[in-house]
C-alpha positions in Angstrom: 13.7 3.2 -4.7 13.1 2.4 -8.5 10.1 4.5 -9.3 9.9 3.6 -12.9 9.3 0.0 -12.2 6.7 0.6 -9.4 4.8 3.1 -12.3 5.2 0.0 -14.7 3.7 -2.5 -12.5 0.6 -0.4 -11.5 0.1 0.6 -15.0 0.3 -3.3 -16.2 -2.4 -3.9 -13.3 -4.8 -1.2 -14.6 -7.5 -3.4 -15.1 -6.8 -5.8 -12.1 -6.5 -2.9 -9.2 -9.8 -3.7 -7.5 -8.8 -7.1 -7.6 -5.6 -6.7 -6.0 -7.0 -4.5 -3.1 -9.7 -7.6 -2.9 -7.2 -10.2 -2.7 -5.0 -7.9 -0.3 -7.9 -7.4 2.0 -9.1 -11.3 1.9 -5.3 -12.2 2.8 -4.8 -9.6 5.4 -8.0 -10.2 7.4 -7.3 -14.0 7.1 -3.7 -13.9 8.6 -4.4 -10.7 10.7 -7.9 -11.1 11.9 -7.1 -8.3 14.7 -7.3 -5.7 12.1 -11.0 -6.6 10.8 -12.5 -4.6 13.7 -11.1 -1.3 12.2 -12.7 -1.8 9.1 -16.4 -1.1 7.8 -18.9 -3.8 7.0 -19.0 -2.9 3.6 -15.4 -2.3 1.9 -16.1 -0.7 -1.5 -15.3 2.8 -0.4 -12.2 1.7 1.5 -11.3 -0.2 -1.5 -11.5 2.9 -3.8 -9.5 4.9 -1.1 -6.6 2.2 -1.4 -6.6 2.2 -5.0 -6.5 6.0 -5.1 -3.5 6.0 -2.5 -1.6 3.3 -4.3 -2.1 5.2 -7.6 -1.0 8.5 -6.1 2.2 6.3 -4.8 2.8 5.2 -8.5 2.3 8.7 -9.9 4.3 10.9 -7.5 6.9 8.6 -6.3 9.6 10.7 -7.9 7.9 13.7 -6.2 8.5 13.8 -2.6 6.9 17.4 -2.2 3.6 15.8 -3.4 3.7 12.6 -1.9 5.0 13.2 1.6 2.1 15.2 2.9 -0.2 12.3 1.5 1.4 10.0 3.3 1.6 12.1 6.6 -2.3 12.3 6.2 -2.6 8.8 6.1 -0.8 8.3 9.2 -2.5 10.9 11.0 -6.1 9.3 9.7 -4.7 6.1 11.3 -3.5 7.3 14.5 -6.4 6.5 16.7 -5.8 2.9 15.9 -2.8 2.5 17.7 -0.9 1.4 14.8 2.8 0.7 14.8 5.8 -0.4 12.5 4.9 -4.2 12.7 1.4 -3.3 11.4 2.6 -1.3 8.6 4.8 -4.2 7.8 2.0 -6.5 8.1 0.5 -4.5 5.5 3.4 -4.2 3.1 4.3 -8.0 3.1 0.6 -8.8 2.2 0.2 -6.0 -0.3 3.3 -6.7 -2.3 2.6 -10.3 -2.4 -1.0 -9.3 -3.7 0.4 -7.1 -6.6 2.9 -10.0 -7.5 0.2 -12.4 -7.8 -2.1 -10.0 -10.0 1.0 -9.3 -12.3 2.9 -12.5 -12.9 4.0 -11.9 -16.5 6.0 -9.0 -15.3 6.8 -9.7 -11.8 10.4 -10.4 -11.1 13.0 -9.9 -8.4 13.4 -6.0 -9.5 9.8 -5.6 -9.1 9.8 -6.9 -5.7 12.7 -5.0 -4.6 11.0 -2.0 -5.9 8.0 -2.2 -4.2 9.3 -3.3 -0.8 12.0 -0.2 -1.0 8.9 2.1 -1.6 7.5 1.1 1.4 10.5 0.6 3.5 12.0 3.8 2.6 9.2 6.2 1.8 5.8 4.8 2.4 6.3 3.4 6.1 8.6 6.2 7.5 6.2 8.9 6.4 3.1 7.2 7.7 5.0 6.5 10.9 5.6 10.3 11.2 2.0 11.2 10.4 1.1 8.5 13.3 3.2 10.4 15.8 2.0 13.7 14.6 
């Protein structure tokens, strides 16, 4: 996983982070309306939590001792929703797409690989572990 690229992309998106999350949720609910029932009517707090979570990933990607417990906590917090690997991969696909669309000037195949690797190698396995806890 190329943590340097993840940090660079997230830094480049500094002024667009809420827009990325809004785009993400709009597409997520459009393509997977079954998830909407799990979210509050007003999404402001949820969007802030998502920005914080992704910022933690970008800052701590090279430090598994910090990142892993945070991801486990996210998994445990989502356990009641009965999520599985397919749900997490649905999330990943749309999130990576939203980041790419927000950062067209720097986005390239290496960025896409870095973000997908982060989800596939670190985020999804740790969240799944939290879901099983």
